[in-house]
Phi, psi and omega in degrees: 000123177290138178273145180294151178298329186231140175262023182292147176232159178229136175250128181242151177233136179272131184246347179228154184281140176284005181301142181058032176245158177304149178306323180299325179286317173305314180295323175297322178298317183296320180298332177277354179090022183240150180203348176220159184297145172077358178279146181240151179213134184252124185231162175292143179273094182238163178301325180293314175298319175299321178295323178293323180296317182297324178291334182238030188301337182277355182249341189232162167228153178269124180262131182265000000 
């Protein structure tokens, strides 16, 4: 199994509720491992994850 070129990670925290949002945005949050306010998830920093974060950028924040 090939190891990723980079071991960088990104931590995201959900800051707003997905209530009254499209189902696609709720599904994206679940894909990021988030489902409740103030929950944090640490993920590999890949273009796919960055794209998911961009889709719900109004609901999450990137924790440094």
